[in-house]
PAKE-102911 format. One record per residue (C-alpha): residue number from 1; residue in three letters; x, y, z. Coordinates in nm, 3 decimals. Example, Ala and Ser with C-alpha at 12.3 -4.5 7.8 and 13.67 -1.06 7.14 Angstrom:
BEGIN
+-----+-----+---------+---------+---------+
!   i !  aa !    east !   north !      up !
+-----+-----+---------+---------+---------+
!   1 ! ALA !   1.230 !  -0.450 !   0.780 !
!   2 ! SER !   1.367 !  -0.106 !   0.714 !
+-----+-----+---------+---------+---------+
***
This chain:
BEGIN
+-----+-----+---------+---------+---------+
!   i !  aa !    east !   north !      up !
+-----+-----+---------+---------+---------+
!   1 ! MET !   0.000 !   0.000 !   0.000 !
!   2 ! THR !   0.124 !   0.348 !  -0.086 !
!   3 ! THR !  -0.006 !   0.673 !   0.057 !
!   4 ! SER !   0.055 !   1.043 !   0.006 !
!   5 ! PRO !   0.180 !   1.269 !   0.288 !
!   6 ! PRO !  -0.084 !   1.370 !   0.546 !
!   7 ! GLN !  -0.304 !   1.664 !   0.449 !
!   8 ! ALA !  -0.589 !   1.851 !   0.613 !
!   9 ! ALA !  -0.875 !   1.603 !   0.597 !
!  10 ! ALA !  -1.246 !   1.665 !   0.550 !
!  11 ! ILE !  -1.311 !   1.292 !   0.605 !
!  12 ! LEU !  -1.086 !   1.061 !   0.803 !
!  13 ! VAL !  -1.145 !   0.686 !   0.842 !
!  14 ! ARG !  -0.920 !   0.451 !   1.035 !
!  15 ! GLY !  -0.946 !   0.075 !   1.075 !
!  16 ! LEU !  -1.309 !   0.054 !   0.958 !
!  17 ! ARG !  -1.456 !  -0.297 !   0.978 !
!  18 ! LYS !  -1.791 !  -0.434 !   0.868 !
!  19 ! THR !  -1.907 !  -0.794 !   0.834 !
!  20 ! PHE !  -2.261 !  -0.872 !   0.722 !
!  21 ! PRO !  -2.477 !  -1.134 !   0.900 !
!  22 ! HIS !  -2.428 !  -1.391 !   0.622 !
!  23 ! GLY !  -2.053 !  -1.375 !   0.684 !
!  24 ! ALA !  -1.932 !  -1.154 !   0.397 !
!  25 ! LYS !  -1.652 !  -0.922 !   0.517 !
!  26 ! ALA !  -1.716 !  -0.591 !   0.340 !
!  27 ! LEU !  -1.460 !  -0.374 !   0.524 !
!  28 ! ASP !  -1.140 !  -0.515 !   0.668 !
!  29 ! GLY !  -0.958 !  -0.239 !   0.855 !
!  30 ! LEU !  -1.011 !   0.027 !   0.589 !
!  31 ! ASP !  -0.820 !   0.355 !   0.612 !
!  32 ! LEU !  -0.940 !   0.655 !   0.410 !
!  33 ! THR !  -0.826 !   1.018 !   0.400 !
!  34 ! VAL !  -1.024 !   1.271 !   0.196 !
!  35 ! PRO !  -0.842 !   1.606 !   0.177 !
!  36 ! ALA !  -1.041 !   1.923 !   0.237 !
!  37 ! GLY !  -1.135 !   2.087 !  -0.094 !
!  38 ! GLY !  -1.146 !   1.925 !  -0.437 !
!  39 ! VAL !  -1.286 !   1.602 !  -0.578 !
!  40 ! HIS !  -1.175 !   1.273 !  -0.423 !
!  41 ! GLY !  -1.254 !   0.953 !  -0.612 !
!  42 ! LEU !  -1.327 !   0.629 !  -0.427 !
!  43 ! LEU !  -1.244 !   0.344 !  -0.664 !
!  44 ! GLY !  -1.244 !  -0.032 !  -0.638 !
!  45 ! PRO !  -1.364 !  -0.352 !  -0.805 !
!  46 ! ASN !  -1.720 !  -0.470 !  -0.752 !
!  47 ! GLY !  -1.751 !  -0.593 !  -0.395 !
!  48 ! SER !  -1.454 !  -0.389 !  -0.273 !
!  49 ! GLY !  -1.655 !  -0.201 !  -0.009 !
!  50 ! LYS !  -1.716 !   0.137 !  -0.173 !
!  51 ! SER !  -2.090 !   0.166 !  -0.111 !
!  52 ! THR !  -2.056 !   0.008 !   0.233 !
!  53 ! THR !  -1.800 !   0.274 !   0.325 !
!  54 ! LEU !  -2.025 !   0.561 !   0.217 !
!  55 ! ARG !  -2.334 !   0.416 !   0.384 !
!  56 ! THR !  -2.142 !   0.367 !   0.706 !
!  57 ! LEU !  -2.008 !   0.723 !   0.695 !
!  58 ! VAL !  -2.358 !   0.874 !   0.682 !
!  59 ! GLY !  -2.516 !   0.643 !   0.937 !
!  60 ! LEU !  -2.710 !   0.409 !   0.707 !
!  61 ! LEU !  -2.499 !   0.114 !   0.828 !
!  62 ! ARG !  -2.331 !   0.052 !   1.162 !
!  63 ! ALA !  -1.964 !  -0.042 !   1.159 !
!  64 ! ASP !  -1.825 !  -0.329 !   1.363 !
!  65 ! GLY !  -1.512 !  -0.134 !   1.449 !
!  66 ! GLY !  -1.284 !   0.154 !   1.359 !
!  67 ! THR !  -1.324 !   0.531 !   1.371 !
!  68 ! MET !  -1.469 !   0.788 !   1.132 !
!  69 ! ARG !  -1.455 !   1.168 !   1.136 !
!  70 ! ILE !  -1.630 !   1.417 !   0.909 !
!  71 ! LEU !  -1.521 !   1.781 !   0.941 !
!  72 ! ASP !  -1.341 !   1.684 !   1.262 !
!  73 ! ARG !  -1.656 !   1.539 !   1.419 !
!  74 ! GLU !  -1.668 !   1.174 !   1.517 !
!  75 ! VAL !  -1.945 !   0.986 !   1.342 !
!  76 ! PRO !  -2.192 !   0.837 !   1.399 !
!  77 ! ASP !  -2.188 !   0.974 !   1.757 !
!  78 ! GLU !  -2.171 !   1.338 !   1.643 !
!  79 ! LEU !  -2.346 !   1.296 !   1.308 !
!  80 ! THR !  -2.634 !   1.524 !   1.408 !
!  81 ! ALA !  -2.384 !   1.805 !   1.475 !
!  82 ! VAL !  -2.234 !   1.783 !   1.127 !
!  83 ! ILE !  -2.509 !   1.649 !   0.898 !
!  84 ! ASP !  -2.628 !   1.996 !   0.795 !
!  85 ! ARG !  -2.281 !   2.057 !   0.648 !
!  86 ! VAL !  -2.290 !   1.737 !   0.440 !
!  87 ! GLY !  -2.482 !   1.678 !   0.118 !
!  88 ! VAL !  -2.546 !   1.312 !   0.039 !
!  89 ! ILE !  -2.670 !   1.120 !  -0.266 !
!  90 ! ILE !  -2.644 !   0.748 !  -0.202 !
!  91 ! GLU !  -2.988 !   0.613 !  -0.279 !
!  92 ! GLU !  -3.198 !   0.729 !  -0.574 !
!  93 ! PRO !  -3.360 !   1.059 !  -0.474 !
!  94 ! ARG !  -3.738 !   1.080 !  -0.484 !
!  95 ! PHE !  -3.921 !   1.378 !  -0.627 !
!  96 ! PHE !  -4.285 !   1.449 !  -0.707 !
!  97 ! PRO !  -4.292 !   1.360 !  -1.077 !
!  98 ! THR !  -4.585 !   1.586 !  -1.172 !
!  99 ! MET !  -4.437 !   1.894 !  -1.006 !
! 100 ! SER !  -4.170 !   2.118 !  -1.152 !
! 101 ! ALA !  -3.805 !   2.106 !  -1.053 !
! 102 ! ARG !  -3.844 !   2.443 !  -0.882 !
! 103 ! THR !  -4.151 !   2.337 !  -0.684 !
! 104 ! ASN !  -3.982 !   2.019 !  -0.567 !
! 105 ! LEU !  -3.686 !   2.217 !  -0.436 !
! 106 ! ARG !  -3.913 !   2.473 !  -0.270 !
! 107 ! LEU !  -4.102 !   2.200 !  -0.084 !
! 108 ! LEU !  -3.779 !   2.034 !   0.023 !
! 109 ! GLY !  -3.629 !   2.367 !   0.126 !
! 110 ! ASP !  -3.933 !   2.452 !   0.337 !
! 111 ! ALA !  -3.913 !   2.111 !   0.504 !
! 112 ! ILE !  -3.552 !   2.163 !   0.614 !
! 113 ! GLY !  -3.585 !   2.535 !   0.687 !
! 114 ! ALA !  -3.363 !   2.655 !   0.404 !
! 115 ! PRO !  -3.401 !   3.015 !   0.286 !
! 116 ! ARG !  -3.617 !   3.044 !  -0.029 !
! 117 ! GLU !  -3.343 !   3.223 !  -0.220 !
! 118 ! ARG !  -3.131 !   2.908 !  -0.209 !
! 119 ! VAL !  -3.370 !   2.735 !  -0.450 !
! 120 ! ALA !  -3.280 !   2.970 !  -0.734 !
! 121 ! SER !  -2.913 !   2.958 !  -0.639 !
! 122 ! ALA !  -2.910 !   2.575 !  -0.632 !
! 123 ! LEU !  -3.079 !   2.550 !  -0.973 !
! 124 ! ASP !  -2.830 !   2.797 !  -1.115 !
! 125 ! GLN !  -2.527 !   2.613 !  -0.974 !
! 126 ! VAL !  -2.627 !   2.288 !  -1.145 !
! 127 ! GLY !  -2.730 !   2.454 !  -1.471 !
! 128 ! LEU !  -3.103 !   2.381 !  -1.440 !
! 129 ! THR !  -3.240 !   2.737 !  -1.431 !
! 130 ! PRO !  -3.368 !   2.710 !  -1.793 !
! 131 ! HIS !  -3.556 !   2.392 !  -1.695 !
! 132 ! ALA !  -3.681 !   2.502 !  -1.353 !
! 133 ! GLY !  -4.045 !   2.502 !  -1.464 !
! 134 ! VAL !  -4.032 !   2.157 !  -1.627 !
! 135 ! THR !  -4.201 !   1.869 !  -1.446 !
! 136 ! VAL !  -3.963 !   1.613 !  -1.302 !
! 137 ! ARG !  -4.101 !   1.331 !  -1.515 !
! 138 ! ALA !  -4.017 !   1.531 !  -1.828 !
! 139 ! LEU !  -3.653 !   1.579 !  -1.727 !
! 140 ! SER !  -3.380 !   1.358 !  -1.871 !
! 141 ! LEU !  -3.199 !   1.117 !  -1.640 !
! 142 ! GLY !  -2.898 !   1.347 !  -1.633 !
! 143 ! MET !  -3.114 !   1.646 !  -1.541 !
! 144 ! LYS !  -3.277 !   1.447 !  -1.261 !
! 145 ! GLN !  -2.933 !   1.368 !  -1.125 !
! 146 ! ARG !  -2.839 !   1.736 !  -1.137 !
! 147 ! LEU !  -3.167 !   1.813 !  -0.959 !
! 148 ! ALA !  -3.061 !   1.566 !  -0.690 !
! 149 ! ILE !  -2.734 !   1.755 !  -0.653 !
! 150 ! ALA !  -2.930 !   2.080 !  -0.636 !
! 151 ! SER !  -3.134 !   1.936 !  -0.350 !
! 152 ! THR !  -2.816 !   1.882 !  -0.149 !
! 153 ! LEU !  -2.714 !   2.245 !  -0.212 !
! 154 ! LEU !  -3.018 !   2.374 !  -0.021 !
! 155 ! LYS !  -2.823 !   2.316 !   0.301 !
! 156 ! ASP !  -2.519 !   2.498 !   0.156 !
! 157 ! PRO !  -2.291 !   2.212 !   0.269 !
! 158 ! ASP !  -1.913 !   2.198 !   0.286 !
! 159 ! VAL !  -1.885 !   1.828 !   0.200 !
! 160 ! PHE !  -2.066 !   1.619 !  -0.061 !
! 161 ! ILE !  -2.080 !   1.238 !  -0.067 !
! 162 ! PHE !  -2.203 !   1.089 !  -0.395 !
! 163 ! ASP !  -2.232 !   0.718 !  -0.474 !
! 164 ! GLU !  -2.207 !   0.646 !  -0.849 !
! 165 ! PRO !  -2.358 !   0.982 !  -0.956 !
! 166 ! THR !  -2.314 !   0.914 !  -1.330 !
! 167 ! ASN !  -2.440 !   0.555 !  -1.326 !
! 168 ! GLY !  -2.680 !   0.490 !  -1.614 !
! 169 ! LEU !  -2.637 !   0.831 !  -1.775 !
! 170 ! ASP !  -2.572 !   0.893 !  -2.144 !
! 171 ! PRO !  -2.252 !   1.079 !  -2.246 !
! 172 ! ALA !  -2.424 !   1.420 !  -2.235 !
! 173 ! GLY !  -2.560 !   1.349 !  -1.887 !
! 174 ! ILE !  -2.223 !   1.226 !  -1.765 !
! 175 ! HIS !  -2.055 !   1.540 !  -1.896 !
! 176 ! ALA !  -2.310 !   1.767 !  -1.727 !
! 177 ! VAL !  -2.287 !   1.592 !  -1.390 !
! 178 ! ARG !  -1.908 !   1.587 !  -1.409 !
! 179 ! ALA !  -1.902 !   1.960 !  -1.481 !
! 180 ! THR !  -2.137 !   2.023 !  -1.188 !
! 181 ! ILE !  -1.918 !   1.825 !  -0.948 !
! 182 ! ARG !  -1.607 !   2.001 !  -1.072 !
! 183 ! THR !  -1.777 !   2.341 !  -1.020 !
! 184 ! LEU !  -1.856 !   2.251 !  -0.659 !
! 185 ! ALA !  -1.494 !   2.157 !  -0.595 !
! 186 ! ASP !  -1.360 !   2.468 !  -0.767 !
! 187 ! ALA !  -1.571 !   2.673 !  -0.525 !
! 188 ! GLY !  -1.374 !   2.523 !  -0.236 !
! 189 ! ARG !  -1.606 !   2.239 !  -0.135 !
! 190 ! THR !  -1.507 !   1.877 !  -0.081 !
! 191 ! VAL !  -1.667 !   1.608 !  -0.300 !
! 192 ! LEU !  -1.620 !   1.238 !  -0.224 !
! 193 ! VAL !  -1.747 !   1.038 !  -0.520 !
! 194 ! SER !  -1.745 !   0.664 !  -0.581 !
! 195 ! SER !  -1.755 !   0.553 !  -0.943 !
! 196 ! HIS !  -1.692 !   0.266 !  -1.182 !
! 197 ! ASN !  -1.626 !   0.515 !  -1.465 !
! 198 ! LEU !  -1.250 !   0.555 !  -1.439 !
! 199 ! ALA !  -1.221 !   0.786 !  -1.740 !
! 200 ! GLU !  -1.467 !   1.026 !  -1.579 !
! 201 ! VAL !  -1.289 !   1.013 !  -1.244 !
! 202 ! GLN !  -0.960 !   1.088 !  -1.417 !
! 203 ! GLN !  -1.113 !   1.400 !  -1.571 !
! 204 ! MET !  -1.271 !   1.539 !  -1.256 !
! 205 ! ALA !  -1.085 !   1.407 !  -0.950 !
! 206 ! ASP !  -0.787 !   1.567 !  -0.778 !
! 207 ! THR !  -0.711 !   1.273 !  -0.550 !
! 208 ! VAL !  -0.820 !   0.910 !  -0.527 !
! 209 ! SER !  -0.837 !   0.616 !  -0.290 !
! 210 ! ILE !  -0.826 !   0.271 !  -0.448 !
! 211 ! ILE !  -0.960 !  -0.011 !  -0.234 !
! 212 ! ALA !  -1.005 !  -0.386 !  -0.272 !
! 213 ! ARG !  -1.147 !  -0.648 !  -0.034 !
! 214 ! GLY !  -1.230 !  -0.371 !   0.211 !
! 215 ! ARG !  -0.871 !  -0.247 !   0.243 !
! 216 ! LEU !  -0.682 !   0.053 !   0.107 !
! 217 ! LEU !  -0.438 !  -0.018 !  -0.177 !
! 218 ! HIS !  -0.337 !   0.332 !  -0.281 !
! 219 ! GLU !  -0.421 !   0.689 !  -0.191 !
! 220 ! GLY !  -0.296 !   1.016 !  -0.332 !
! 221 ! PRO !  -0.311 !   1.263 !  -0.622 !
! 222 ! VAL !  -0.441 !   1.136 !  -0.955 !
! 223 ! SER !  -0.150 !   1.302 !  -1.134 !
! 224 ! GLY !   0.107 !   1.112 !  -0.929 !
! 225 ! LEU !  -0.070 !   0.780 !  -0.976 !
! 226 ! ILE !  -0.085 !   0.820 !  -1.353 !
! 227 ! ARG !   0.270 !   0.950 !  -1.382 !
! 228 ! GLY !   0.397 !   0.668 !  -1.164 !
! 229 ! GLY !   0.209 !   0.415 !  -1.372 !
! 230 ! ALA !   0.347 !   0.510 !  -1.716 !
! 231 ! ARG !   0.371 !   0.191 !  -1.918 !
! 232 ! VAL !   0.577 !   0.039 !  -2.198 !
! 233 ! ARG !   0.432 !  -0.108 !  -2.516 !
! 234 ! VAL !   0.613 !  -0.416 !  -2.645 !
! 235 ! ARG !   0.567 !  -0.576 !  -2.987 !
! 236 ! LEU !   0.740 !  -0.904 !  -3.069 !
! 237 ! GLY !   0.705 !  -0.896 !  -3.448 !
! 238 ! SER !   0.721 !  -1.243 !  -3.600 !
! 239 ! GLY !   0.772 !  -1.395 !  -3.257 !
! 240 ! TRP !   0.411 !  -1.311 !  -3.169 !
! 241 ! GLU !   0.286 !  -1.625 !  -3.344 !
! 242 ! ASP !   0.497 !  -1.840 !  -3.117 !
! 243 ! GLY !   0.289 !  -1.880 !  -2.801 !
! 244 ! ALA !   0.578 !  -2.029 !  -2.607 !
! 245 ! THR !   0.796 !  -1.724 !  -2.684 !
! 246 ! VAL !   0.526 !  -1.484 !  -2.573 !
! 247 ! GLN !   0.461 !  -1.677 !  -2.252 !
! 248 ! ARG !   0.833 !  -1.691 !  -2.176 !
! 249 ! GLY !   0.851 !  -1.313 !  -2.206 !
! 250 ! VAL !   0.538 !  -1.256 !  -1.996 !
! 251 ! THR !   0.663 !  -1.490 !  -1.723 !
! 252 ! ALA !   1.002 !  -1.317 !  -1.709 !
! 253 ! LEU !   0.843 !  -0.973 !  -1.678 !
! 254 ! GLU !   0.597 !  -1.084 !  -1.412 !
! 255 ! GLN !   0.875 !  -1.247 !  -1.211 !
! 256 ! ALA !   1.057 !  -0.913 !  -1.226 !
! 257 ! GLY !   0.757 !  -0.746 !  -1.062 !
! 258 ! TYR !   0.583 !  -0.601 !  -1.366 !
! 259 ! THR !   0.215 !  -0.626 !  -1.457 !
! 260 ! VAL !   0.167 !  -0.744 !  -1.816 !
! 261 ! GLN !  -0.150 !  -0.714 !  -2.024 !
! 262 ! ALA !  -0.190 !  -0.845 !  -2.379 !
! 263 ! ASP !  -0.382 !  -0.642 !  -2.636 !
! 264 ! GLY !  -0.375 !  -0.761 !  -2.996 !
! 265 ! ASP !  -0.016 !  -0.799 !  -3.107 !
! 266 ! ALA !   0.124 !  -0.596 !  -2.818 !
! 267 ! LEU !   0.210 !  -0.640 !  -2.451 !
! 268 ! TYR !   0.160 !  -0.347 !  -2.214 !
! 269 ! VAL !   0.402 !  -0.350 !  -1.923 !
! 270 ! SER !   0.335 !  -0.144 !  -1.610 !
! 271 ! HIS !   0.450 !  -0.125 !  -1.250 !
! 272 ! ALA !   0.225 !   0.010 !  -0.976 !
! 273 ! GLY !   0.362 !   0.324 !  -0.819 !
! 274 ! ARG !   0.645 !   0.401 !  -1.060 !
! 275 ! ALA !   0.728 !   0.465 !  -1.425 !
! 276 ! VAL !   0.860 !   0.180 !  -1.639 !
! 277 ! ASP !   1.198 !   0.211 !  -1.811 !
! 278 ! PRO !   1.187 !   0.055 !  -2.163 !
! 279 ! SER !   1.553 !  -0.045 !  -2.139 !
! 280 ! ALA !   1.483 !  -0.239 !  -1.818 !
! 281 ! VAL !   1.199 !  -0.423 !  -1.992 !
! 282 ! ALA !   1.428 !  -0.505 !  -2.284 !
! 283 ! ARG !   1.691 !  -0.645 !  -2.046 !
! 284 ! GLU !   1.440 !  -0.874 !  -1.875 !
! 285 ! LEU !   1.319 !  -1.005 !  -2.212 !
! 286 ! GLY !   1.674 !  -1.051 !  -2.340 !
! 287 ! ARG !   1.758 !  -1.269 !  -2.039 !
! 288 ! VAL !   1.508 !  -1.527 !  -2.165 !
! 289 ! ASP !   1.600 !  -1.485 !  -2.532 !
! 290 ! VAL !   1.290 !  -1.286 !  -2.627 !
! 291 ! TRP !   1.370 !  -0.998 !  -2.862 !
! 292 ! PRO !   1.104 !  -0.729 !  -2.922 !
! 293 ! SER !   1.063 !  -0.562 !  -3.258 !
! 294 ! GLU !   0.928 !  -0.247 !  -3.089 !
! 295 ! LEU !   0.951 !  -0.082 !  -2.747 !
! 296 ! GLY !   0.783 !   0.247 !  -2.661 !
! 297 ! SER !   0.671 !   0.440 !  -2.356 !
! 298 ! GLU !   0.308 !   0.545 !  -2.321 !
! 299 ! SER !   0.134 !   0.768 !  -2.073 !
! 300 ! ALA !  -0.080 !   0.548 !  -1.856 !
! 301 ! THR !  -0.443 !   0.619 !  -1.777 !
! 302 ! LEU !  -0.612 !   0.593 !  -1.440 !
! 303 ! GLU !  -0.760 !   0.267 !  -1.566 !
! 304 ! ASP !  -0.411 !   0.127 !  -1.629 !
! 305 ! ALA !  -0.301 !   0.217 !  -1.277 !
! 306 ! PHE !  -0.625 !   0.085 !  -1.130 !
! 307 ! LEU !  -0.591 !  -0.252 !  -1.306 !
! 308 ! ALA !  -0.227 !  -0.284 !  -1.203 !
! 309 ! LEU !  -0.314 !  -0.219 !  -0.839 !
! 310 ! THR !  -0.627 !  -0.435 !  -0.823 !
! 311 ! ASP !  -0.512 !  -0.724 !  -1.041 !
! 312 ! GLY !  -0.715 !  -1.014 !  -0.908 !
! 313 ! ALA !  -0.802 !  -0.833 !  -0.584 !
! 314 ! GLY !  -1.158 !  -0.841 !  -0.467 !
! 315 ! LEU !  -1.289 !  -1.001 !  -0.784 !
! 316 ! ASP !  -1.418 !  -1.322 !  -0.630 !
! 317 ! ARG !  -1.648 !  -1.189 !  -0.359 !
! 318 ! PRO !  -1.928 !  -1.417 !  -0.237 !
! 319 ! GLU !  -2.258 !  -1.348 !  -0.409 !
! 320 ! GLY !  -2.454 !  -1.084 !  -0.220 !
! 321 ! SER !  -2.153 !  -0.909 !  -0.066 !
! 322 ! ALA !  -2.164 !  -0.531 !  -0.053 !
! 323 ! ALA !  -2.012 !  -0.312 !  -0.318 !
+-----+-----+---------+---------+---------+
***
C-alpha cells in the first residue's frame, strides 16, 4: 500500500470494519483520508466495499469497528452536529414527478428550513435554471441527477458524498454531472465520489483512494498515480505467433515485478507506483531470449493504474456481498 503525505482532511477513516450477517466481510480495517477541498474519487472492483463505506459514513450502516470523522466530528456519535454541512446522494432521490423542478426544491427547502433564495441559487449552480419550470417526469436522467445535486445544495454544505452519480447516464448526462461536481470543488467544497467510470474520475478528481477487499491499496493525487504508472508497449514482431515465446517473455516480466497485459499484437508492461523504463523491460526479455521488434513508452491512464493495483483483488467476492 502506498499513501501520500498527510493533508488537512475533510473525512478521516481509520481501521473501519464491517461484516454482514451472512458472513461476507465488506470492510477489513479500511483507512481513508479525503483532503479538504477538491474532488476525491473512491475506486475499487465490484464488492470492494465502496458503497458500504459511504453508507457507514452517513449512518445508514453501523460499523463493527474503527473510527470515522467528518469535518473533525466523530461519526456516527456526532453525526447530528455535522449532517447539515454534508450533502449526500447514495440512494436514488425521490421527487414528485408531476411537479416542476423548482416546486420540488421549494417544498424540500421549506421542510428543512432553508431560505427560499437558495432554491434559485441551487438551480443555477447545477445549470437547471432554464428547466426550472419543467415537471420532473419530463426531465432527462442526467437532469434528474443534477436536480438531486441541487437538493443537497439547499443546506449549503461543505462536503458532498455521492455514490455512483453518473451511473446509467448517457454521455451528455455524464458530462453535465461531471461539470457540476467540478464546479462545486472549484468553489472550495469537498466532494467524495465513488464511481466505476475511471475515465470520468480521471477528468474530474484531484485525489483518489483505491480499495479492494475492504482495504486501502493506494491513496494520493491522480496526477502522481498516472505518472507513476506510465507503461511500456512491447511488440514481438514475427515472434508473436509463437505462443511459447510470448509466454516466456510474460513470465520473465511478471517475475521481475511487472504487470503485463496483452492487447492484440502488443504487450503493455506497467509497474504500480512508478514509471517503467523501456531499457529495463528489454533487459528482462533478453535474459530469456525474447527480442522485441518495438519498445515504446506510453502515458498510462487511471484505468491502467487501477488494473495494475487491483489485479485479481476483490474479484471473487461471495454473491450478495456489498459493493
